[in-house]
ROSE-4610 file (N, C-alpha, C; in Angstrom, 1 decimal, always signed):
// ROSE-4610
residu = [M/M/M/R/R/R/P/P/P/G/G/G/L/L/L/P/P/P/L/L/L/P/P/P/L/L/L/A/A/A/L/L/L/L/L/L/L/L/L/C/C/C/G/G/G/A/A/A/L/L/L/L/L/L/R/R/R/A/A/A/D/D/D/G/G/G/L/L/L/S/S/S/D/D/D/L/L/L/K/K/K/A/A/A/A/A/A/L/L/L/K/K/K/G/G/G/L/L/L/P/P/P/A/A/A/P/P/P/A/A/A/K/K/K/V/V/V/K/K/K/V/V/V/K/K/K/V/V/V/E/E/E/A/A/A/E/E/E/S/S/S/L/L/L/E/E/E/R/R/R/E/E/E/S/S/S/G/G/G/K/K/K/D/D/D/S/S/S/T/T/T/E/E/E/R/R/R/R/R/R/T/T/T/T/T/T/V/V/V/V/V/V/E/E/E/D/D/D/G/G/G/S/S/S/E/E/E/G/G/G/L/L/L/R/R/R/I/I/I/L/L/L/E/E/E/D/D/D/S/S/S/R/R/R/P/P/P/A/A/A/A/A/A/A/A/A/P/P/P/A/A/A/K/K/K/A/A/A/K/K/K/E/E/E/K/K/K/G/G/G/G/G/G/T/T/T/R/R/R/A/A/A/P/P/P/G/G/G/A/A/A/A/A/A/K/K/K/K/K/K/G/G/G/S/S/S/G/G/G/E/E/E/F/F/F/H/H/H/D/D/D/E/E/E/L/L/L/R/R/R/P/P/P/A/A/A/E/E/E/G/G/G/L/L/L/L/L/L/E/E/E/Q/Q/Q/L/L/L/E/E/E/K/K/K/A/A/A/R/R/R/L/L/L/L/L/L/E/E/E/E/E/E/K/K/K/A/A/A/E/E/E/A/A/A/Y/Y/Y/E/E/E/G/G/G/R/R/R/P/P/P/A/A/A/R/R/R/R/R/R/L/L/L/R/R/R/L/L/L/A/A/A/M/M/M/D/D/D/L/L/L/D/D/D/L/L/L/D/D/D/A/A/A/E/E/E/A/A/A/R/R/R/S/S/S/H/H/H/L/L/L/K/K/K/K/K/K/A/A/A/D/D/D/Y/Y/Y/E/E/E/A/A/A/T/T/T/V/V/V/W/W/W/V/V/V/G/G/G/P/P/P/D/D/D/G/G/G/L/L/L/P/P/P/L/L/L/A/A/A/M/M/M/D/D/D/H/H/H/R/R/R/I/I/I/E/E/E/V/V/V/R/R/R/A/A/A/R/R/R/V/V/V/L/L/L/L/L/L/L/L/L/A/A/A/S/S/S/V/V/V/W/W/W/T/T/T/K/K/K/V/V/V/D/D/D/I/I/I/R/R/R/R/R/R/R/R/R/F/F/F/Q/Q/Q/R/R/R/V/V/V/Q/Q/Q/N/N/N/R/R/R/L/L/L/L/L/L/V/V/V/L/L/L/E/E/E/E/E/E/H/H/H/A/A/A/D/D/D/V/V/V/Q/Q/Q/G/G/G/A/A/A/A/A/A/L/L/L/G/G/G/K/K/K/S/S/S/F/F/F/S/S/S/A/A/A/K/K/K/E/E/E/T/T/T/T/T/T/R/R/R/C/C/C/T/T/T/V/V/V/L/L/L]
num = [1/1/1/2/2/2/3/3/3/4/4/4/5/5/5/6/6/6/7/7/7/8/8/8/9/9/9/10/10/10/11/11/11/12/12/12/13/13/13/14/14/14/15/15/15/16/16/16/17/17/17/18/18/18/19/19/19/20/20/20/21/21/21/22/22/22/23/23/23/24/24/24/25/25/25/26/26/26/27/27/27/28/28/28/29/29/29/30/30/30/31/31/31/32/32/32/33/33/33/34/34/34/35/35/35/36/36/36/37/37/37/38/38/38/39/39/39/40/40/40/41/41/41/42/42/42/43/43/43/44/44/44/45/45/45/46/46/46/47/47/47/48/48/48/49/49/49/50/50/50/51/51/51/52/52/52/53/53/53/54/54/54/55/55/55/56/56/56/57/57/57/58/58/58/59/59/59/60/60/60/61/61/61/62/62/62/63/63/63/64/64/64/65/65/65/66/66/66/67/67/67/68/68/68/69/69/69/70/70/70/71/71/71/72/72/72/73/73/73/74/74/74/75/75/75/76/76/76/77/77/77/78/78/78/79/79/79/80/80/80/81/81/81/82/82/82/83/83/83/84/84/84/85/85/85/86/86/86/87/87/87/88/88/88/89/89/89/90/90/90/91/91/91/92/92/92/93/93/93/94/94/94/95/95/95/96/96/96/97/97/97/98/98/98/99/99/99/100/100/100/101/101/101/102/102/102/103/103/103/104/104/104/105/105/105/106/106/106/107/107/107/108/108/108/109/109/109/110/110/110/111/111/111/112/112/112/113/113/113/114/114/114/115/115/115/116/116/116/117/117/117/118/118/118/119/119/119/120/120/120/121/121/121/122/122/122/123/123/123/124/124/124/125/125/125/126/126/126/127/127/127/128/128/128/129/129/129/130/130/130/131/131/131/132/132/132/133/133/133/134/134/134/135/135/135/136/136/136/137/137/137/138/138/138/139/139/139/140/140/140/141/141/141/142/142/142/143/143/143/144/144/144/145/145/145/146/146/146/147/147/147/148/148/148/149/149/149/150/150/150/151/151/151/152/152/152/153/153/153/154/154/154/155/155/155/156/156/156/157/157/157/158/158/158/159/159/159/160/160/160/161/161/161/162/162/162/163/163/163/164/164/164/165/165/165/166/166/166/167/167/167/168/168/168/169/169/169/170/170/170/171/171/171/172/172/172/173/173/173/174/174/174/175/175/175/176/176/176/177/177/177/178/178/178/179/179/179/180/180/180/181/181/181/182/182/182/183/183/183/184/184/184/185/185/185/186/186/186/187/187/187/188/188/188/189/189/189/190/190/190/191/191/191/192/192/192/193/193/193/194/194/194/195/195/195/196/196/196/197/197/197/198/198/198/199/199/199/200/200/200/201/201/201/202/202/202/203/203/203/204/204/204/205/205/205/206/206/206/207/207/207/208/208/208/209/209/209/210/210/210/211/211/211/212/212/212/213/213/213/214/214/214/215/215/215/216/216/216/217/217/217/218/218/218/219/219/219/220/220/220/221/221/221/222/222/222/223/223/223/224/224/224/225/225/225/226/226/226/227/227/227/228/228/228/229/229/229/230/230/230/231/231/231/232/232/232/233/233/233/234/234/234/235/235/235/236/236/236/237/237/237/238/238/238]
x = [+69.9/+68.9/+68.2/+66.9/+66.2/+66.2/+66.4/+66.4/+65.1/+65.0/+63.8/+63.1/+61.9/+61.2/+61.9/+61.8/+62.4/+61.6/+62.4/+61.8/+60.5/+60.5/+59.2/+58.0/+58.2/+57.1/+56.7/+57.7/+57.4/+56.6/+56.9/+56.2/+54.8/+54.6/+53.3/+52.4/+52.9/+52.2/+51.8/+52.7/+52.4/+51.3/+51.4/+50.4/+49.0/+48.9/+47.7/+47.1/+48.0/+47.6/+47.1/+47.8/+47.5/+46.3/+45.9/+44.9/+43.6/+43.0/+41.8/+40.6/+39.5/+38.3/+37.6/+36.5/+35.8/+35.2/+34.7/+34.1/+35.2/+36.4/+37.4/+37.9/+38.0/+38.4/+37.3/+36.1/+35.0/+35.1/+35.3/+35.4/+36.7/+37.8/+39.0/+38.8/+38.2/+38.0/+37.1/+36.0/+35.1/+35.9/+36.7/+37.4/+38.5/+39.0/+40.1/+39.6/+38.3/+37.9/+38.3/+38.9/+39.3/+38.1/+38.4/+37.4/+36.7/+35.3/+34.6/+34.7/+34.8/+34.8/+33.4/+33.3/+32.0/+31.2/+30.0/+29.2/+27.8/+27.1/+25.7/+24.9/+23.8/+23.1/+21.6/+20.9/+19.4/+18.9/+18.1/+17.5/+16.0/+15.6/+14.2/+13.6/+12.6/+12.0/+10.5/+10.1/+8.6/+8.3/+7.2/+6.8/+5.3/+4.9/+3.5/+3.3/+2.3/+2.0/+0.5/+0.3/-1.1/-1.4/-2.5/-2.9/-4.4/-5.0/-6.4/-7.1/-6.5/-7.1/-7.0/-6.3/-6.1/-4.7/-4.5/-3.2/-2.8/-1.5/-1.0/+0.3/+0.4/+1.5/+2.2/+3.5/+4.3/+5.4/+5.7/+6.8/+7.6/+8.9/+9.7/+11.0/+11.3/+12.6/+13.4/+14.6/+15.4/+16.8/+17.4/+18.8/+19.5/+20.6/+21.3/+22.8/+23.5/+25.0/+25.6/+26.7/+27.3/+28.8/+29.5/+30.9/+31.4/+32.6/+33.2/+32.5/+31.7/+30.9/+29.6/+29.2/+28.0/+27.0/+25.8/+24.8/+23.9/+23.6/+22.6/+21.6/+20.3/+19.3/+19.1/+19.4/+19.3/+17.9/+17.3/+15.9/+15.1/+13.8/+13.0/+11.6/+11.0/+9.7/+8.6/+9.0/+8.1/+7.9/+6.6/+6.4/+7.1/+7.6/+8.4/+7.5/+6.2/+5.3/+4.9/+5.2/+4.8/+5.6/+4.9/+5.7/+6.6/+7.7/+8.6/+8.1/+8.0/+7.5/+8.5/+8.3/+9.2/+10.6/+11.0/+12.4/+13.2/+12.7/+13.5/+14.3/+14.5/+15.4/+14.9/+13.6/+13.0/+12.5/+11.3/+10.5/+11.3/+11.5/+12.1/+13.6/+14.3/+15.7/+16.3/+17.5/+18.2/+18.5/+18.4/+18.8/+20.2/+20.4/+21.7/+22.3/+21.4/+22.0/+22.3/+21.7/+22.0/+22.2/+23.1/+23.3/+22.3/+22.0/+21.0/+21.6/+20.7/+21.1/+21.9/+22.1/+23.0/+22.2/+20.9/+20.2/+19.7/+18.8/+18.3/+19.4/+19.2/+20.1/+21.5/+21.7/+23.0/+23.2/+22.2/+22.3/+22.7/+22.1/+22.4/+23.8/+24.2/+25.4/+26.6/+26.4/+27.6/+27.2/+27.0/+26.5/+27.6/+28.9/+30.0/+29.9/+29.5/+29.4/+28.4/+27.2/+26.2/+26.5/+27.2/+27.5/+28.5/+29.5/+30.4/+29.7/+28.7/+27.9/+27.2/+26.6/+25.8/+26.8/+28.0/+28.9/+29.7/+29.5/+30.4/+30.2/+28.9/+28.7/+28.3/+28.5/+28.1/+29.1/+28.5/+29.3/+29.3/+30.4/+30.5/+30.0/+29.0/+28.4/+28.9/+29.1/+29.5/+30.2/+31.2/+31.9/+32.2/+31.9/+32.1/+32.3/+33.0/+33.1/+31.9/+31.3/+30.1/+30.0/+29.9/+29.9/+28.6/+28.7/+27.5/+27.3/+26.2/+26.0/+27.2/+27.8/+28.9/+30.2/+30.3/+31.5/+32.0/+33.4/+33.9/+33.6/+33.2/+32.8/+32.9/+32.9/+32.7/+31.4/+30.6/+29.4/+29.5/+29.2/+29.3/+27.9/+27.6/+26.4/+26.7/+25.9/+26.3/+25.1/+25.4/+24.4/+24.5/+23.4/+23.5/+22.8/+23.1/+22.6/+21.5/+20.3/+19.2/+19.4/+20.4/+20.7/+19.4/+18.8/+17.7/+18.1/+17.4/+17.7/+17.0/+17.4/+16.9/+15.4/+14.7/+13.3/+12.6/+13.1/+12.6/+12.8/+14.0/+14.3/+13.4/+13.0/+12.1/+10.8/+10.3/+9.1/+9.2/+10.4/+10.6/+10.2/+9.5/+9.3/+10.3/+10.6/+11.5/+12.1/+13.4/+14.1/+15.3/+15.1/+16.1/+16.5/+17.8/+18.4/+19.6/+19.5/+20.7/+20.9/+22.1/+22.4/+23.3/+23.2/+24.1/+24.8/+26.1/+26.9/+27.7/+27.7/+28.6/+29.7/+30.9/+32.1/+33.0/+33.3/+34.1/+35.6/+36.4/+37.9/+38.5/+38.0/+38.6/+38.2/+37.3/+36.9/+35.6/+35.1/+33.9/+32.7/+31.5/+30.3/+29.8/+29.3/+28.6/+27.1/+26.6/+25.2/+25.1/+23.9/+23.7/+22.2/+21.8/+20.4/+20.3/+19.2/+18.9/+17.6/+17.5/+16.3/+16.0/+15.0/+14.6/+13.2/+13.1/+11.8/+11.7/+10.7/+10.5/+9.1/+9.0/+7.7/+7.8/+6.8/+6.9/+5.5/+5.5/+4.2/+4.2/+3.1/+2.9/+1.5/+1.3/+0.0/-0.5/+0.3/-0.1/-0.4/-1.5/-1.9/-1.7/-1.5/-1.4/-0.1/+0.0/+1.3/+1.5/+2.8/+3.2/+4.2/+4.0/+4.9/+5.3/+6.6/+7.1/+8.2/+8.2/+9.2/+9.7/+11.0/+11.6/+12.6/+12.5/+13.5/+14.0/+15.3/+15.9/+17.0/+17.0/+18.0/+18.7/+20.0/+20.7/+21.8/+22.0/+23.1/+23.9/+25.2/+26.1/+26.9/+27.4/+28.3/+29.5/+30.6/+31.8/+32.0/+32.0/+32.1/+33.3/+34.4/+35.6/+36.1/+36.2/+36.6/+35.4/+34.2/+33.0/+32.3/+31.7/+30.7/+29.3/+28.5/+27.1/+26.1/+24.9/+23.8/+23.4/+23.3/+22.8/+21.3/+20.8/+19.4/+19.1/+17.9/+17.4/+16.0/+15.6/+14.2/+14.0/+12.9/+12.6/+11.1/+10.9/+9.5/+9.3/+8.2/+7.9/+6.5/+6.3/+5.0/+4.9/+3.7/+3.5/+2.0/+1.9/+0.5/+0.7/-0.2/-0.2/-1.6/-1.9/-3.2/-4.3/-4.1/-5.1/-5.2/-4.4/-4.4/-3.1/-3.3/-2.1/-1.6/-0.4/+0.2/+1.3/+1.6/+2.7/+3.2/+4.4/+5.0/+6.1/+6.2/+7.2/+7.8/+9.2/+9.8/+11.0/+11.1/+12.2/+12.9/+14.2/+15.1/+16.1/+16.3/+17.3/+18.1/+19.5/+20.4/+21.2/+21.2/+21.9/+22.9/+24.1/+25.1/+25.0/+25.0/+24.8/+26.2]
y = [-2.2/-1.4/-2.3/-2.3/-3.2/-2.5/-3.3/-2.7/-2.2/-1.2/-0.6/-1.4/-1.0/-1.8/-1.6/-2.6/-2.5/-1.4/-0.6/+0.6/+0.3/-0.8/-1.0/-1.2/-2.0/-2.2/-0.9/-0.1/+1.2/+2.1/+2.1/+2.9/+2.4/+1.1/+0.5/+0.9/+0.8/+1.1/+2.6/+3.5/+4.9/+5.2/+4.5/+4.7/+4.3/+3.2/+2.8/+3.8/+4.3/+5.3/+6.6/+7.0/+8.3/+8.2/+7.0/+6.8/+7.5/+8.3/+9.0/+8.0/+8.4/+7.6/+7.9/+7.2/+7.3/+8.7/+9.3/+10.6/+11.6/+11.6/+12.5/+12.3/+11.0/+10.7/+11.3/+11.1/+11.7/+13.2/+13.9/+15.3/+15.7/+15.0/+15.4/+15.1/+14.0/+13.7/+14.8/+15.2/+16.2/+17.6/+17.9/+19.2/+19.1/+17.9/+17.8/+17.7/+17.7/+17.7/+19.0/+18.8/+20.0/+20.8/+22.0/+22.8/+22.0/+21.9/+21.1/+21.5/+20.5/+20.7/+20.9/+21.5/+21.7/+20.4/+20.4/+19.2/+19.6/+18.7/+18.9/+17.7/+18.0/+16.9/+17.1/+16.0/+15.9/+15.6/+16.5/+16.3/+16.0/+14.8/+14.4/+14.3/+15.1/+15.1/+14.9/+14.1/+13.8/+14.0/+14.7/+14.9/+14.6/+14.1/+13.8/+14.3/+15.3/+15.8/+15.5/+15.1/+14.8/+15.6/+16.3/+17.0/+17.1/+16.7/+16.7/+15.9/+14.8/+13.9/+14.3/+15.4/+15.9/+15.6/+15.1/+14.8/+15.9/+16.2/+17.1/+16.5/+16.3/+15.7/+16.7/+16.6/+17.5/+16.7/+16.9/+16.3/+17.3/+17.2/+18.2/+17.6/+17.9/+17.4/+18.7/+18.8/+19.9/+19.5/+20.2/+20.0/+21.2/+21.0/+22.1/+21.9/+23.0/+23.0/+23.8/+23.2/+23.9/+23.9/+25.0/+25.1/+26.3/+26.7/+27.9/+29.2/+29.3/+30.5/+30.5/+29.4/+29.3/+28.3/+28.3/+27.3/+27.9/+27.1/+27.6/+26.5/+26.9/+26.0/+26.0/+24.9/+24.8/+24.4/+23.5/+23.0/+22.8/+23.1/+23.0/+22.7/+21.6/+21.2/+22.0/+22.8/+23.6/+24.9/+25.3/+26.6/+27.8/+28.7/+29.8/+30.6/+30.7/+31.5/+30.7/+29.4/+28.6/+29.0/+29.1/+29.5/+28.4/+28.7/+27.7/+27.2/+25.9/+25.3/+24.5/+23.2/+22.3/+22.4/+22.6/+22.5/+23.7/+24.6/+25.8/+25.3/+24.0/+23.5/+23.7/+23.6/+23.6/+22.2/+22.2/+20.9/+19.7/+18.8/+17.5/+17.5/+18.6/+18.5/+18.3/+17.7/+17.4/+18.7/+18.9/+20.1/+20.5/+21.8/+22.3/+21.9/+21.2/+20.7/+21.7/+23.0/+24.0/+25.3/+26.1/+27.4/+28.4/+29.4/+30.4/+31.1/+31.3/+32.0/+31.2/+29.9/+29.1/+28.7/+28.8/+28.5/+27.1/+26.9/+25.6/+24.7/+23.4/+22.3/+22.3/+23.2/+23.2/+21.9/+21.4/+20.2/+19.0/+18.9/+17.8/+17.9/+19.1/+19.3/+19.6/+20.1/+20.4/+20.0/+18.7/+18.2/+18.3/+18.3/+18.3/+19.5/+20.6/+21.8/+21.6/+21.2/+20.9/+19.8/+18.8/+17.6/+18.1/+18.9/+19.4/+20.3/+21.0/+21.8/+20.8/+19.8/+18.8/+18.1/+17.8/+17.0/+17.8/+19.1/+19.9/+19.6/+19.3/+19.0/+17.5/+16.7/+15.3/+14.6/+13.5/+12.7/+11.2/+10.6/+9.2/+8.3/+7.5/+6.6/+5.1/+4.8/+3.4/+3.4/+2.6/+2.4/+1.0/+0.5/-0.9/-1.1/-2.1/-2.5/-3.1/-2.6/-3.1/-2.8/-3.7/-3.5/-2.8/-1.9/-1.2/-1.5/-2.2/-2.6/-3.3/-4.2/-5.0/-4.3/-3.0/-2.3/-2.2/-2.3/-2.2/-0.8/-0.8/+0.5/+0.3/+1.5/+1.6/+2.2/+1.7/+2.2/+3.0/+4.3/+5.2/+5.5/+5.3/+5.8/+7.1/+8.1/+9.4/+10.0/+10.7/+11.6/+13.0/+13.5/+14.8/+15.9/+17.1/+18.3/+18.9/+19.2/+19.8/+21.3/+21.9/+23.4/+24.2/+24.1/+24.9/+25.9/+27.1/+28.1/+27.8/+28.6/+28.3/+28.3/+29.3/+29.4/+28.1/+27.6/+26.4/+25.2/+25.1/+24.0/+24.0/+25.1/+25.2/+24.5/+24.3/+23.7/+22.2/+21.7/+20.3/+19.3/+18.2/+17.1/+16.0/+15.9/+14.8/+15.3/+15.1/+15.5/+14.5/+13.6/+12.6/+12.8/+12.8/+13.0/+12.1/+11.0/+10.2/+10.0/+9.8/+9.5/+8.3/+7.6/+6.5/+6.8/+6.7/+7.0/+5.8/+5.4/+4.4/+5.1/+4.9/+5.6/+4.7/+5.1/+4.2/+4.3/+3.5/+3.5/+4.8/+5.7/+7.0/+8.0/+7.6/+8.5/+9.3/+9.2/+9.9/+9.1/+9.7/+9.0/+8.3/+7.0/+6.3/+6.5/+6.6/+6.8/+7.4/+8.0/+8.6/+8.5/+8.0/+8.0/+9.0/+9.8/+10.6/+10.2/+10.1/+9.8/+10.8/+11.5/+12.7/+12.5/+12.7/+12.6/+13.7/+14.6/+15.7/+15.8/+15.9/+16.2/+17.4/+18.3/+19.6/+20.0/+20.9/+21.5/+22.9/+23.3/+24.7/+25.2/+26.4/+27.0/+26.2/+26.1/+25.5/+24.0/+23.6/+22.2/+21.5/+22.3/+21.7/+21.0/+20.0/+19.3/+19.1/+19.0/+18.8/+17.6/+16.8/+15.6/+15.5/+15.3/+15.2/+14.1/+13.3/+12.3/+12.4/+12.5/+12.7/+11.5/+10.9/+9.9/+10.3/+10.5/+10.9/+9.9/+9.3/+8.4/+9.0/+9.1/+9.7/+8.8/+8.6/+7.9/+8.9/+8.7/+9.7/+9.0/+9.8/+9.3/+10.2/+9.7/+10.4/+10.6/+11.8/+12.1/+13.0/+12.5/+13.2/+13.7/+14.9/+15.4/+15.9/+15.6/+16.1/+15.0/+15.4/+14.5/+15.0/+14.1/+14.5/+13.5/+14.0/+13.1/+12.3/+11.0/+10.1/+9.9/+9.8/+9.6/+10.0/+10.5/+10.9/+10.6/+9.9/+9.7/+10.3/+11.1/+11.8/+11.4/+11.1/+10.8/+11.5/+12.3/+13.2/+12.8/+12.6/+12.3/+13.2/+13.5/+14.3/+14.7/+15.4/+15.9/+17.2/+18.1/+19.4/+19.9/+20.2/+20.8/+19.8/+18.5/+17.5/+17.1/+17.7/+17.4/+16.7/+15.6/+14.9/+15.4/+15.1/+15.5/+14.6/+14.4/+13.6/+14.1/+13.8/+14.2/+13.2/+12.9/+12.0/+12.7/+12.6/+13.2/+12.4/+12.2/+11.4/+12.3/+12.3/+13.0/+12.1/+12.1/+11.3/+12.2/+12.0/+12.8/+12.0/+12.4/+11.6/+12.6/+12.2/+13.0/+12.8/+13.9/+13.9/+14.1]
z = [+63.1/+62.5/+61.4/+61.4/+60.4/+59.1/+58.0/+56.7/+56.3/+55.5/+55.0/+54.0/+53.6/+52.6/+51.2/+50.4/+49.0/+48.3/+47.5/+46.8/+46.0/+45.2/+44.4/+45.3/+46.5/+47.4/+48.1/+48.4/+49.1/+48.2/+46.9/+45.9/+45.7/+45.7/+45.6/+46.7/+47.9/+49.1/+49.1/+48.7/+48.7/+47.7/+46.5/+45.5/+46.0/+46.8/+47.3/+48.3/+49.1/+50.1/+49.5/+48.4/+47.8/+46.8/+46.4/+45.4/+45.8/+45.0/+45.3/+45.3/+45.9/+45.9/+44.6/+44.3/+43.0/+42.8/+43.9/+43.7/+43.3/+44.0/+43.6/+42.2/+41.8/+40.4/+39.4/+39.7/+38.9/+38.7/+39.8/+39.7/+38.9/+39.1/+38.4/+36.9/+36.5/+35.1/+34.5/+35.2/+34.6/+34.4/+35.4/+35.4/+34.3/+34.0/+33.0/+31.6/+31.3/+29.9/+29.2/+28.0/+27.3/+26.7/+26.2/+25.6/+24.5/+24.6/+23.7/+22.2/+21.3/+19.9/+19.4/+18.2/+17.6/+17.4/+17.7/+17.5/+17.1/+16.2/+15.8/+16.3/+17.0/+17.7/+17.4/+17.2/+17.1/+18.5/+19.1/+20.4/+20.2/+20.7/+20.6/+22.0/+22.3/+23.6/+23.6/+24.6/+24.7/+26.2/+26.4/+27.8/+28.0/+29.1/+29.5/+30.9/+31.0/+32.3/+32.6/+33.9/+34.3/+35.6/+35.6/+36.8/+36.8/+37.9/+38.1/+37.0/+36.7/+35.7/+34.2/+34.0/+32.6/+32.2/+30.9/+30.4/+29.3/+29.3/+28.4/+27.8/+26.5/+25.9/+24.9/+24.9/+24.0/+23.4/+22.1/+21.4/+20.7/+20.7/+20.0/+19.5/+18.3/+17.7/+17.3/+17.7/+17.4/+17.0/+16.0/+15.6/+16.1/+16.9/+17.5/+17.2/+17.1/+16.9/+18.0/+18.6/+19.7/+19.5/+19.7/+19.6/+20.3/+19.9/+20.6/+20.4/+19.3/+19.1/+19.7/+20.4/+21.1/+20.4/+20.9/+20.5/+19.5/+18.4/+17.4/+17.2/+17.1/+16.7/+15.2/+14.6/+13.1/+12.6/+13.4/+13.0/+14.3/+14.2/+15.4/+15.0/+15.5/+15.1/+15.8/+16.9/+17.6/+16.8/+16.6/+15.9/+16.7/+15.9/+16.5/+17.5/+17.3/+18.2/+19.5/+19.5/+20.7/+21.9/+23.1/+24.3/+24.8/+25.3/+25.8/+27.1/+27.3/+28.5/+29.3/+29.3/+30.2/+29.8/+28.5/+28.1/+28.5/+29.3/+29.7/+30.9/+31.1/+32.1/+33.5/+33.6/+35.0/+35.2/+35.8/+35.9/+36.3/+35.4/+35.8/+35.8/+35.6/+35.6/+36.9/+37.0/+38.2/+38.9/+40.2/+40.9/+40.6/+40.2/+39.9/+38.6/+37.7/+36.5/+35.4/+35.5/+34.6/+35.3/+34.8/+35.4/+34.8/+35.6/+35.2/+34.0/+33.0/+31.8/+30.8/+31.1/+30.2/+28.9/+28.9/+27.7/+27.6/+26.6/+26.3/+25.8/+26.1/+25.6/+26.3/+27.2/+27.9/+28.6/+29.3/+30.0/+29.2/+28.0/+27.1/+26.4/+26.0/+25.2/+26.1/+27.3/+28.2/+29.6/+29.8/+31.1/+32.2/+31.8/+32.8/+33.8/+33.3/+34.2/+35.3/+34.9/+35.8/+36.8/+36.3/+37.2/+38.3/+37.9/+38.9/+40.0/+39.6/+40.6/+41.5/+41.0/+41.8/+42.8/+42.3/+43.1/+44.1/+44.1/+45.0/+46.4/+46.9/+48.3/+48.5/+47.4/+47.6/+48.5/+49.2/+50.1/+49.6/+49.5/+49.0/+50.1/+49.9/+50.8/+50.6/+49.3/+49.0/+47.6/+47.4/+46.2/+45.9/+44.8/+44.5/+43.0/+42.6/+41.2/+40.7/+39.6/+39.1/+37.6/+36.7/+35.3/+34.9/+33.9/+33.4/+31.9/+31.6/+30.3/+29.6/+30.4/+29.9/+30.0/+30.4/+30.4/+31.8/+32.1/+33.4/+34.0/+35.3/+35.9/+37.4/+38.1/+39.5/+39.8/+40.7/+41.1/+42.4/+42.3/+43.5/+44.0/+45.3/+45.9/+46.6/+46.3/+46.9/+47.6/+48.7/+49.4/+48.8/+48.3/+47.6/+48.4/+48.0/+48.7/+47.9/+48.5/+47.8/+47.5/+48.2/+48.0/+48.2/+49.4/+49.8/+50.8/+50.7/+51.7/+53.1/+54.1/+55.4/+55.5/+54.8/+54.8/+54.3/+53.2/+52.6/+53.5/+54.1/+55.0/+56.2/+56.7/+57.9/+57.7/+56.4/+56.2/+55.9/+55.9/+55.5/+56.6/+56.3/+57.2/+56.8/+55.5/+55.0/+53.7/+53.6/+52.4/+52.1/+51.2/+50.8/+49.4/+49.2/+47.9/+47.8/+47.0/+46.7/+45.2/+44.8/+43.4/+43.3/+42.2/+41.9/+40.6/+40.5/+39.3/+39.0/+37.7/+37.2/+36.4/+36.9/+36.4/+35.6/+34.4/+33.5/+33.8/+33.2/+33.4/+33.3/+32.4/+32.2/+33.2/+34.2/+35.3/+35.0/+33.8/+33.4/+33.6/+33.8/+34.1/+32.9/+33.1/+32.0/+32.2/+33.4/+33.7/+35.1/+35.4/+36.7/+37.0/+38.2/+38.6/+39.8/+39.8/+40.9/+41.5/+42.8/+43.6/+44.6/+44.5/+45.4/+46.0/+47.2/+47.9/+48.9/+48.8/+49.7/+50.2/+51.5/+52.2/+53.0/+52.8/+53.5/+53.9/+54.9/+55.4/+55.1/+54.5/+54.1/+54.6/+54.8/+55.2/+56.4/+57.4/+58.7/+58.6/+58.0/+58.0/+56.6/+55.6/+54.3/+54.1/+53.3/+53.1/+51.6/+51.2/+49.9/+49.8/+48.8/+48.7/+47.2/+47.0/+45.7/+45.6/+44.6/+44.4/+42.9/+42.8/+41.5/+41.2/+40.1/+39.6/+38.3/+38.2/+36.9/+36.6/+35.4/+34.9/+33.7/+33.7/+32.6/+32.1/+30.8/+30.2/+29.4/+29.5/+28.8/+27.7/+26.8/+25.7/+25.6/+25.1/+24.9/+23.4/+22.9/+21.5/+21.3/+20.7/+20.6/+22.0/+22.3/+23.6/+24.4/+24.0/+24.7/+25.5/+26.6/+27.3/+26.9/+26.4/+26.0/+26.7/+26.9/+27.3/+26.1/+26.4/+25.3/+25.5/+26.7/+27.0/+28.4/+28.6/+29.9/+30.1/+31.2/+31.6/+32.9/+33.0/+34.3/+34.6/+35.9/+36.4/+37.6/+37.6/+38.8/+39.3/+40.6/+41.2/+42.4/+42.7/+43.9/+44.2/+45.3/+45.7/+46.5/+46.2/+46.9/+47.1/+48.4/+48.7/+48.3/+48.4/+48.1/+46.6/+45.8/+44.4/+44.0/+43.2/+42.7/+41.4/+41.1/+39.8/+39.4/+38.1/+37.7/+36.4/+36.0/+34.8/+34.4/+33.1/+32.6/+31.4/+31.3/+30.2/+29.7/+28.4/+27.8/+26.8/+26.9/+25.9/+25.4/+24.1/+23.4/+22.5/+22.5/+21.7/+20.8/+19.5/+18.5/+17.8/+17.8/+17.1/+15.6/+14.9/+13.4/+12.7]
């Protein structure tokens, strides 16, 4: 009878076989985050929308506090009577990034929840070691799901959605890029085209994951009219 493998070597091989891929590590790290501690953050947002040759610009600075008792807006440069527009978490936000009814600034202050929703149906296409801004990281290329119903999908001519995530040694994301392009046919002959690029950088503060910076760029055309929008959001812990 041939002798078995030495115990240390056998354990090493088992560990290699059982080691999760980067996507599984990312999900596990996000789920393993403890209840977030209280934090106060300054959120600076700037948006530029262009439609039919007309530009519309909006700037807003807000100081918010988030903890176990919920989120409070402490300071807001927007007049109280002004209608809420782009920052209601529509528009340029990544698909699935905020739950319905979660409120403003949820994406910035508690991004882990939205990330887990986005990654639920993601497929790992490629994984490689690649430093991010000088820090050791793994780069994951993911095929993402647009989460459209059957009626919406029936109009699609093209729908591409990929994301790239840089994951740090602790399994949490350092940055994430979204690339979405959709072409659809509506009203028999009319067509709609939309391209969305979103780049997010994250920061770890105590036991919280927060957005550090986000850049969103939307371009498209519908019924012969073009439109575009750019939005930048920066978060500073106070």
